[in-house]
C-alpha positions in Angstrom: 0.0 0.0 0.0 2.8 2.4 0.9 4.7 1.6 -2.2 1.6 2.3 -4.3 1.3 5.7 -2.7 5.0 6.5 -3.4 4.8 5.3 -7.0 1.6 7.4 -7.5 3.4 10.5 -6.1 6.4 9.9 -8.3 4.2 9.5 -11.4 2.2 12.6 -10.7 5.3 14.7 -9.8 7.4 13.9 -12.8 5.4 16.2 -15.2 5.6 18.9 -12.6 9.4 18.7 -12.5 9.5 18.6 -16.3 7.5 21.7 -16.5 9.6 23.4 -13.9 12.7 22.4 -15.9 11.2 23.9 -19.0 10.6 27.1 -17.1 14.2 27.4 -16.1 15.4 26.7 -19.7 12.9 29.2 -21.1 14.1 31.8 -18.6 17.7 31.2 -19.5 16.9 31.5 -23.2 15.0 34.8 -22.5 17.9 36.2 -20.5 20.3 35.2 -23.3 18.1 36.9 -25.9 17.9 40.1 -23.8 21.7 40.2 -23.3 22.2 39.7 -27.1 19.8 42.5 -27.8 21.5 44.9 -25.4 24.9 44.0 -27.0 23.5 44.5 -30.5 22.0 47.9 -29.6 25.2 49.0 -28.0 27.3 48.0 -31.0 24.8 49.7 -33.3 25.1 53.0 -31.4 28.9 52.8 -31.3 29.0 52.0 -35.1 26.7 54.9 -35.9 28.4 57.4 -33.7 31.8 56.5 -35.2 30.5 56.9 -38.7 28.8 60.2 -37.9 32.2 61.4 -36.5 34.1 60.1 -39.6 31.6 61.7 -42.0 31.8 65.1 -40.2 35.6 65.0 -40.3 35.5 64.3 -44.0 33.0 67.2 -44.4 30.1 65.0 -45.6 26.9 67.0 -45.5 24.5 64.2 -44.5 26.4 62.5 -41.6 23.1 61.6 -40.0 22.7 58.9 -42.7 24.9 56.7 -40.5 21.9 56.0 -38.3 19.7 54.6 -41.1 20.5 50.9 -41.8 20.8 50.7 -45.6 21.6 54.4 -46.0 24.8 54.1 -43.9 26.2 51.7 -46.5 25.4 54.2 -49.3 27.1 56.9 -47.2 30.2 54.7 -46.8 30.3 54.1 -50.6 30.1 57.9 -51.2 32.8 58.7 -48.7 34.9 56.1 -50.5 34.4 57.8 -53.9 31.6 55.6 -55.3 28.1 56.6 -56.4 25.4 55.9 -53.8 23.3 53.9 -56.4 25.6 50.9 -56.0 23.6 50.2 -52.9 21.0 48.6 -55.2 23.4 45.7 -55.7 22.0 44.5 -52.4 18.9 43.4 -54.4 20.8 40.9 -56.5 21.4 37.7 -54.5 24.9 36.4 -54.0 26.8 38.1 -56.9 25.3 41.6 -56.0 26.2 41.0 -52.3 29.7 39.9 -53.2 30.2 43.0 -55.5 28.8 45.3 -52.8 31.2 43.7 -50.2 34.1 44.3 -52.5 33.1 47.9 -53.1 32.6 48.4 -49.4 36.1 47.1 -48.6 37.6 49.4 -51.3 35.6 52.3 -49.9 36.8 51.6 -46.4 40.4 51.4 -47.7 40.0 54.9 -49.3 38.4 56.3 -46.2 41.1 55.1 -43.9 43.8 56.5 -46.2 42.0 59.9 -46.4 42.0 59.9 -42.6 45.7 59.1 -42.7 45.4 55.5 -41.4 46.7 52.4 -43.1 44.3 51.2 -45.8 44.8 47.6 -44.8 42.7 48.3 -41.7 39.7 47.7 -44.0 40.9 44.1 -44.7 40.2 43.2 -41.0 36.5 42.9 -41.9 37.4 39.8 -44.0 38.8 37.7 -41.2 36.2 35.4 -39.7 35.0 36.1 -36.1 37.9 38.5 -35.1 37.4 40.7 -38.2 34.4 42.6 -36.9 36.2 43.4 -33.6 39.2 44.7 -35.7 36.8 46.7 -37.9 35.1 48.3 -34.8 38.5 49.2 -33.4 39.6 50.7 -36.7 36.6 52.9 -37.2 36.9 54.0 -33.6 40.5 55.1 -34.2 39.5 56.8 -37.4 36.6 58.6 -35.7 38.1 59.7 -32.4 41.8 60.2 -32.9 43.6 62.5 -35.3 46.7 61.6 -37.3 49.1 64.2 -38.6 
């Protein structure tokens, strides 16, 4: 009789523990998403502020474009000496994206050289995983320090 009671309790409690475990996992996933969102927003603000500063130093009239997601790429192309209309390459899958990436790297090279930094800083964006960190450091240097 006692063993039946314990087995009944175990059987009824297992789904409760499973649900509680799912709640913990769900909470951890939600916390991870919130942290990722905060990091993303922080990096977006840093990126935009750096490009506003670079655009102003290069006497670009519409530096505020760095806050608008696709327009900031067009601004970088213009600062690098290309026409803004090359941004429409983004509409062509794969080959257009590749061409736009090459134009973007060339633009970054020219921008860094105009700001008197080595053009090869722009190649950091190609390196997997570490490249974006190098890119953020490079635009930070170009934005907030002056070279003579």
